[in-house]
C-alpha positions as CSV (number, residue, x, y, z in Angstrom):
1,M,7.0,25.6,-17.8
2,T,6.6,27.3,-14.5
3,L,8.2,26.2,-11.2
4,G,4.8,25.0,-10.0
5,E,4.3,22.9,-13.1
6,K,7.8,21.4,-12.8
7,I,7.2,20.5,-9.1
8,Y,3.8,18.9,-10.0
9,R,5.3,17.0,-12.9
10,L,8.2,15.6,-10.8
11,R,5.9,14.6,-7.9
12,A,3.4,12.9,-10.2
13,E,6.1,11.0,-12.0
14,Q,7.2,9.5,-8.7
15,G,3.6,8.7,-7.8
16,L,3.6,10.8,-4.7
17,S,0.5,12.4,-3.3
18,Q,0.7,16.0,-2.2
19,E,0.5,14.8,1.4
20,A,3.3,12.3,1.1
21,F,5.5,14.8,-0.8
22,G,4.8,17.5,1.9
23,E,5.8,15.1,4.6
24,K,9.1,14.4,3.0
25,L,9.8,18.1,2.9
26,G,8.3,18.9,6.3
27,V,5.5,21.1,4.9
28,S,1.7,20.9,4.7
29,R,-0.3,19.6,1.8
30,Q,-1.8,23.0,1.4
31,S,1.7,24.5,0.9
32,V,2.5,21.9,-1.8
33,S,-0.8,22.8,-3.5
34,K,0.0,26.5,-3.5
35,W,3.5,25.8,-5.0
36,E,2.0,23.7,-7.8
37,T,-0.6,26.3,-8.7
38,D,2.0,29.1,-8.6
39,Q,0.3,30.9,-5.7
40,S,3.5,30.8,-3.7
41,V,7.2,29.9,-4.1
42,P,9.1,27.4,-2.0
43,E,11.9,28.8,0.2
44,L,15.4,28.3,-1.0
45,D,16.2,25.4,1.3
46,K,13.0,23.6,0.0
47,I,14.1,24.2,-3.6
48,V,17.4,22.6,-2.8
49,A,15.7,19.7,-1.1
50,I,13.4,19.2,-4.1
51,S,16.3,19.2,-6.5
52,E,18.1,16.5,-4.4
53,M,14.9,14.4,-4.0
54,F,14.2,14.2,-7.7
55,G,17.8,14.4,-9.0
56,V,17.4,17.6,-11.0
57,S,19.4,20.9,-10.8
58,T,18.2,24.0,-9.1
59,D,18.7,25.8,-12.4
60,Y,16.1,23.5,-14.0
61,L,13.6,24.3,-11.3
62,L,14.2,28.0,-11.3
63,K,14.7,28.8,-14.9
64,E,11.9,29.0,-17.5
65,T,13.4,26.3,-19.7
66,E,12.2,23.0,-21.0
67,E,15.5,21.0,-20.5
68,M,13.7,17.8,-19.6
69,Q,11.5,18.1,-22.7
70,A,14.3,18.5,-25.2
71,T,14.6,14.8,-26.2
72,E,10.8,14.6,-26.6
73,E,10.6,17.7,-28.7
74,E,13.4,16.5,-31.0
75,V,11.4,13.3,-31.6
76,H,8.2,15.3,-32.3
77,P,7.9,19.1,-32.4
78,R,4.7,19.0,-30.4
79,A,5.7,16.4,-27.8
80,G,6.6,18.8,-25.1
81,E,3.3,20.7,-25.5
82,L,1.3,17.5,-25.5
83,V,3.0,16.3,-22.3
84,R,2.3,19.6,-20.6
85,E,-1.4,19.5,-21.7
86,I,-1.8,16.0,-20.2
87,Y,-0.5,17.2,-16.9
88,R,-2.7,20.3,-17.0
89,R,-5.7,18.1,-17.7
90,D,-4.8,15.8,-14.8
91,R,-4.6,18.7,-12.5
92,R,-8.1,20.0,-13.6
93,T,-9.6,16.5,-13.1
94,H,-8.2,16.0,-9.6
95,Y,-9.6,17.6,-6.5
96,E,-8.3,17.0,-3.0
97,Y,-9.3,18.7,0.3
98,K,-8.1,17.8,3.8
99,S,-9.3,19.8,6.7
100,T,-6.9,21.1,9.3
101,K,-9.1,20.1,12.1
102,M,-8.1,16.7,13.4
103,I,-10.0,14.1,15.4
104,G,-7.3,11.9,16.9
105,N,-4.9,11.2,14.1
106,L,-7.5,11.7,11.4
107,P,-8.6,14.8,9.6
108,L,-12.2,15.7,10.2
109,V,-12.8,15.7,6.4
110,H,-10.7,14.2,3.6
111,I,-12.0,14.4,0.0
112,N,-9.8,13.0,-2.8
113,L,-11.5,12.7,-6.2
114,G,-10.4,12.5,-9.8
115,V,-9.5,10.2,-12.6
116,G,-7.7,7.1,-11.3
117,V,-7.4,5.7,-7.8
118,H,-7.4,8.4,-5.1
119,R,-7.4,7.4,-1.4
120,A,-9.2,9.3,1.3
121,K,-8.8,8.7,5.0
122,G,-10.6,10.8,7.6
123,V,-13.5,10.9,10.0
124,I,-15.5,11.8,6.9
125,A,-13.8,10.3,3.8
126,I,-14.8,10.6,0.2
127,G,-12.6,9.1,-2.5
128,T,-12.1,6.2,-4.9
129,V,-11.0,4.3,-1.9
130,A,-12.4,5.7,1.3
131,Q,-11.8,4.9,4.9
132,G,-13.5,6.7,7.8
133,W,-16.4,6.8,10.2
134,L,-18.4,8.0,7.3
135,A,-16.9,6.6,4.1
136,I,-18.1,7.1,0.6
137,G,-16.3,5.7,-2.4
138,F,-16.0,3.0,-5.0
139,A,-14.5,0.9,-2.2
140,S,-15.3,2.1,1.3
141,M,-14.7,0.9,4.8
142,G,-15.9,2.5,8.0
143,G,-18.6,3.0,10.5
144,F,-21.1,4.0,7.9
145,S,-20.0,3.0,4.4
146,V,-21.5,3.7,1.0
147,G,-20.1,2.5,-2.3
148,I,-19.8,-0.3,-4.8
149,V,-18.0,-2.5,-2.4
150,S,-18.4,-1.6,1.3
151,L,-17.3,-2.9,4.6
152,G,-18.4,-1.5,7.9
153,L,-20.9,-1.4,10.8
154,L,-23.7,-0.1,8.6
155,T,-23.1,-0.6,4.9
156,L,-25.0,0.4,1.7
157,A,-23.5,-0.9,-1.5
158,N,-23.8,-3.3,-4.4
159,F,-21.6,-5.6,-2.4
160,A,-22.2,-4.9,1.3
161,F,-20.5,-6.6,4.2
162,G,-21.2,-5.3,7.7
163,L,-23.0,-5.6,11.0
164,I,-26.1,-4.2,9.2
165,A,-25.8,-4.6,5.4
166,F,-27.9,-3.4,2.5
167,G,-27.0,-4.3,-1.1
168,T,-27.5,-6.4,-4.1
169,L,-25.3,-8.9,-2.3
170,A,-25.5,-8.3,1.4
171,V,-23.7,-10.2,4.2
172,G,-24.2,-9.2,7.8
173,V,-25.8,-10.0,11.1
174,I,-28.8,-8.2,9.8
175,S,-28.8,-8.2,5.9
176,M,-31.1,-7.0,3.2
177,G,-30.6,-7.5,-0.5
178,A,-31.3,-9.5,-3.6
179,F,-28.9,-12.1,-2.3
180,S,-28.7,-11.9,1.5
181,F,-26.8,-13.9,4.1
182,G,-27.0,-13.3,7.8
183,I,-28.6,-14.2,11.1
184,F,-31.6,-12.1,10.1
185,S,-31.9,-11.9,6.3
186,L,-34.5,-10.3,4.1
187,G,-34.5,-10.3,0.3
188,A,-35.1,-12.4,-2.8
189,V,-32.8,-15.3,-2.1
190,V,-31.9,-15.4,1.6
191,F,-30.0,-17.6,4.0
192,G,-29.7,-17.3,7.7
193,Q,-31.1,-18.3,11.1
194,F,-34.2,-16.2,10.4
195,A,-34.8,-15.8,6.6
196,F,-37.6,-13.9,4.9
197,G,-37.9,-13.6,1.1
198,A,-39.0,-15.2,-2.2
199,S,-36.7,-18.2,-1.5
200,A,-36.0,-18.3,2.2
201,H,-33.6,-20.8,3.9
202,G,-33.7,-20.2,7.6
203,A,-32.3,-22.6,10.2
204,Q,-34.8,-21.3,12.8
205,V,-37.6,-19.5,10.9
206,A,-38.2,-19.2,7.1
207,I,-41.0,-17.3,5.5
208,G,-41.5,-16.8,1.7
209,D,-42.8,-18.2,-1.5
210,V,-40.5,-21.2,-0.9
211,A,-39.5,-21.6,2.8
212,I,-37.1,-24.1,4.3
213,G,-36.4,-24.2,8.0
214,K,-37.3,-25.5,11.4
215,I,-40.4,-23.3,11.2
216,A,-41.3,-22.8,7.6
217,L,-44.2,-20.7,6.3
218,G,-44.5,-20.8,2.5
219,Y,-47.0,-19.6,0.0
220,S,-46.1,-22.4,-2.6
221,R,-43.8,-24.7,-0.7
222,A,-42.6,-25.2,2.9
223,T,-40.2,-27.7,4.3
224,G,-39.5,-28.1,8.0
225,T,-40.5,-29.4,11.5
226,Y,-43.5,-27.1,11.6
227,T,-44.9,-25.9,8.3
228,Q,-47.7,-23.8,6.9
229,I,-48.6,-23.5,3.2
230,S,-51.2,-20.8,2.7
231,N,-51.4,-20.5,-1.1
232,R,-51.4,-16.7,-0.8
233,Q,-53.9,-16.7,2.1
234,P,-53.0,-15.2,5.4
235,F,-50.9,-17.4,7.6
236,D,-52.2,-18.7,10.9
237,V,-50.3,-16.0,12.9
238,E,-51.3,-17.2,16.4
239,S,-50.2,-20.7,15.7
240,A,-47.0,-19.7,14.0
241,C,-46.0,-17.3,16.8
242,R,-46.7,-19.9,19.4
243,M,-44.4,-22.4,17.6
244,I,-41.7,-19.8,17.4
245,D,-41.9,-19.3,21.2
246,E,-41.8,-23.0,21.8
247,Q,-39.3,-24.2,19.2
248,V,-36.7,-21.4,19.1
249,S,-34.2,-21.1,21.9
250,S,-34.5,-18.1,24.3
251,N,-30.9,-17.3,23.2
252,W,-32.5,-15.8,20.1
253,L,-35.0,-13.6,22.0
254,F,-34.3,-10.4,20.1
255,F,-34.6,-12.1,16.7
256,K,-37.6,-14.2,17.9
257,T,-39.5,-10.9,18.5
258,W,-38.6,-9.7,15.0
259,A,-39.6,-13.0,13.5
260,K,-43.1,-12.9,15.1
261,G,-43.4,-9.4,13.7
262,M,-42.5,-10.7,10.2
263,V,-45.1,-13.4,10.5
264,K,-47.8,-10.8,10.9
265,W,-46.3,-8.6,8.1
266,F,-46.1,-11.4,5.6
């Protein structure tokens, strides 16, 4: 086992990322990566620090021996080789890149991908768990977030939570999805102040096959103070828009404008 392989193994056993390990030693993540791939060798003081950190001898680190594998190999002749193969495969299935350019205290780009949970944090972040202005990951959080579960200003995910949210389940000020909850909601089953969909429940305006709201326009059923049931015929747009102007508070001016547009679109 080479020095690089030993450093990688010791670091991985402690659950340290290359970045965290580098910080403890006062070196960059790139330096750690070069050590572990045997592209360079740590300075002597770093080797001493590594031996003290992990409780191993400098002889173990520097000599081409398998001292730490002896017990495993006594139990099974191929145990040592199997362990080394597992670590080699893990290294091949993990990729991490962090740009040297920083924006504030964040790297411009941080990519951390591979088997298992890998966190990425940067202006642009891609990882299993990603956090950044642009975040892409299984779980993501940021200005613009894409993933399975996303939280941010603008989100696109199966489960999306944000100022503007798009997803199977979407929750936001403006939300669009199969199940949508927000002030302005569009989708199959929707709830909000202004709701538009197959089953629409809007406190102010609701338009859909089934519509429930103060102003409700439904193709099959409508419940509200003012209702229209058109049975797949065009709605009385002029009358509906007039009622929106009269019945909905001017505090909702922005959304009132959108709602009148949706009346015409539906």
